[in-house]
Structures are given as structure tokens and as C-alpha cells.
C-alpha positions as a Markdown table, in Angstrom:
| # | Residue | x | y | z |
|---|---|---|---|---|
| 1 | Met | 4.7 | -3.5 | 14.2 |
| 2 | Val | 4.3 | -6.4 | 11.8 |
| 3 | Lys | 0.5 | -6.4 | 12.2 |
| 4 | Ile | 0.5 | -2.7 | 11.6 |
| 5 | Phe | 2.5 | -3.2 | 8.4 |
| 6 | Lys | 0.1 | -5.9 | 7.2 |
| 7 | Asn | -2.9 | -3.5 | 7.8 |
| 8 | Ile | -1.1 | -0.7 | 6.1 |
| 9 | Ala | -0.3 | -2.9 | 3.1 |
| 10 | Ile | -3.9 | -3.9 | 2.7 |
| 11 | Leu | -5.2 | -0.3 | 3.1 |
| 12 | Glu | -2.6 | 1.0 | 0.7 |
| 13 | Gly | -3.6 | -1.5 | -1.9 |
| 14 | Ile | -7.3 | -0.6 | -1.5 |
| 15 | Ser | -6.5 | 3.1 | -1.7 |
| 16 | Tyr | -4.4 | 2.6 | -4.8 |
| 17 | Leu | -7.3 | 0.7 | -6.5 |
| 18 | Ala | -9.8 | 3.4 | -5.4 |
| 19 | Leu | -7.6 | 6.2 | -6.7 |
| 20 | Phe | -7.0 | 4.4 | -10.0 |
| 21 | Ala | -10.7 | 3.7 | -10.5 |
| 22 | Asn | -11.6 | 7.3 | -9.6 |
| 23 | Met | -9.1 | 8.6 | -12.1 |
| 24 | Leu | -10.5 | 6.4 | -14.8 |
| 25 | Leu | -14.0 | 7.7 | -14.1 |
| 26 | Val | -12.9 | 11.4 | -14.0 |
| 27 | Lys | -11.4 | 11.5 | -17.5 |
| 28 | Pro | -14.3 | 10.2 | -19.7 |
| 29 | Thr | -17.2 | 11.6 | -17.6 |
| 30 | Asn | -15.7 | 14.9 | -16.4 |
| 31 | Leu | -18.3 | 14.8 | -13.5 |
| 32 | Glu | -17.7 | 17.0 | -10.5 |
| 33 | Leu | -18.7 | 14.2 | -8.2 |
| 34 | Tyr | -15.6 | 12.1 | -9.1 |
| 35 | Lys | -13.4 | 15.2 | -9.0 |
| 36 | Thr | -14.7 | 15.8 | -5.5 |
| 37 | Phe | -13.4 | 12.4 | -4.3 |
| 38 | Leu | -10.1 | 12.6 | -6.1 |
| 39 | Tyr | -8.3 | 14.8 | -3.6 |
| 40 | Pro | -9.2 | 12.9 | -0.4 |
| 41 | Ile | -8.6 | 9.6 | -2.0 |
| 42 | Gly | -5.2 | 10.8 | -3.3 |
| 43 | Met | -4.2 | 12.3 | 0.0 |
| 44 | Thr | -5.2 | 9.1 | 1.8 |
| 45 | His | -3.2 | 7.0 | -0.6 |
| 46 | Gly | -0.2 | 9.3 | -0.3 |
| 47 | Val | -0.2 | 9.0 | 3.5 |
| 48 | Leu | -0.6 | 5.2 | 3.3 |
| 49 | Phe | 2.1 | 5.0 | 0.8 |
| 50 | Ile | 4.6 | 6.8 | 3.0 |
| 51 | Gly | 3.4 | 4.7 | 6.0 |
| 52 | Tyr | 4.0 | 1.5 | 3.9 |
| 53 | Val | 7.5 | 2.4 | 2.9 |
| 54 | Ala | 8.5 | 3.7 | 6.4 |
| 55 | Ser | 7.1 | 0.6 | 8.1 |
| 56 | Ala | 8.7 | -1.7 | 5.6 |
| 57 | Phe | 12.1 | -0.2 | 6.6 |
| 58 | Leu | 11.2 | -0.6 | 10.3 |
| 59 | Ile | 10.3 | -4.3 | 10.1 |
| 60 | Thr | 13.1 | -5.3 | 7.8 |
| 61 | Lys | 15.3 | -6.5 | 10.6 |
| 62 | Ser | 12.6 | -8.4 | 12.5 |
| 63 | Gln | 11.5 | -10.1 | 9.3 |
| 64 | Lys | 15.1 | -10.9 | 8.3 |
| 65 | Trp | 14.6 | -9.5 | 4.8 |
| 66 | Ser | 17.6 | -9.4 | 2.5 |
| 67 | Phe | 18.2 | -6.3 | 0.4 |
| 68 | Gly | 16.6 | -8.1 | -2.5 |
| 69 | Thr | 13.4 | -8.9 | -0.6 |
| 70 | Leu | 13.2 | -5.3 | 0.7 |
| 71 | Ser | 13.5 | -4.1 | -2.9 |
| 72 | Ile | 10.7 | -6.4 | -3.9 |
| 73 | Val | 8.5 | -5.1 | -1.0 |
| 74 | Leu | 9.3 | -1.5 | -1.9 |
| 75 | Ile | 8.7 | -2.0 | -5.7 |
| 76 | Ala | 5.4 | -3.7 | -4.8 |
| 77 | Ser | 4.1 | -0.3 | -3.5 |
| 78 | Leu | 4.3 | 1.0 | -7.0 |
| 79 | Leu | 2.2 | -1.7 | -8.6 |
| 80 | Pro | -1.5 | -2.2 | -8.3 |
| 81 | Leu | -2.5 | -5.3 | -6.2 |
| 82 | Ala | 1.2 | -6.1 | -5.4 |
| 83 | Thr | 0.9 | -5.0 | -1.8 |
| 84 | Phe | -1.7 | -7.8 | -1.3 |
| 85 | Phe | 0.8 | -10.3 | -2.6 |
| 86 | Val | 3.6 | -8.9 | -0.4 |
| 87 | Glu | 1.4 | -9.0 | 2.7 |
| 88 | Arg | 0.7 | -12.7 | 2.1 |
| 89 | Lys | 4.1 | -13.9 | 0.9 |
| 90 | Tyr | 6.8 | -12.0 | 2.7 |
| 91 | Val | 5.4 | -11.0 | 6.1 |
| 92 | Gln | 5.3 | -13.5 | 8.9 |
| 93 | Val | 3.5 | -12.5 | 12.1 |
| 94 | Pro | 5.5 | -13.6 | 15.1 |
| 95 | Val | 3.7 | -16.2 | 17.2 |
| 96 | Ser | 3.0 | -14.9 | 20.7 |
| 97 | Lys | 3.2 | -17.3 | 23.7 |
């Protein structure tokens, strides 16, 4: 489950950046091409966001996160690039034998 969370964290961060970049391009250019991509990118990001939050709750016990650490992990889902930081700093993949 931890590896899944790490993958979701990375994908959620990428989708957040793609959504943000696309929104920045839609406003000044008003091109239909960018509007076409806005919905699928937004929907993908929404699904990944829900997956990130749900999987964060699921791995809280196995990662031995305190309430403060879980709060940081959840707040990171609201900030661009923060999920990359969380994935590196707070998630330890268990060593298999």
C-alpha cells in the first residue's frame, strides 16, 4: 500500500501542475484546444486527489504518523509540488526480506 501511495503522490503532483499550467493558458489565450484538455485533466486530478487523501489515511498506522504528520501530509495535497516533498520525506517503504 505504501508503494501505491508513493505513486499516487507523484501522479497527483504531476496532475496538479498540469491542471495549473492548463488553467494559466486558457485564460489569456482563450483557445479551444486548452479548454478541451481542462476537463480530463481536472477529472484526473480530482480522482488522484481523492486517492491521495484516502491512501494517506490507510497508511497512517503502518507509517506510525502522528496527527501532526498526517495533517502535514493532507495539507500538502493542497499545495503545488508539496506531494513530491511528502513522498520523499515522510513515506518509508518497508524493506522486504
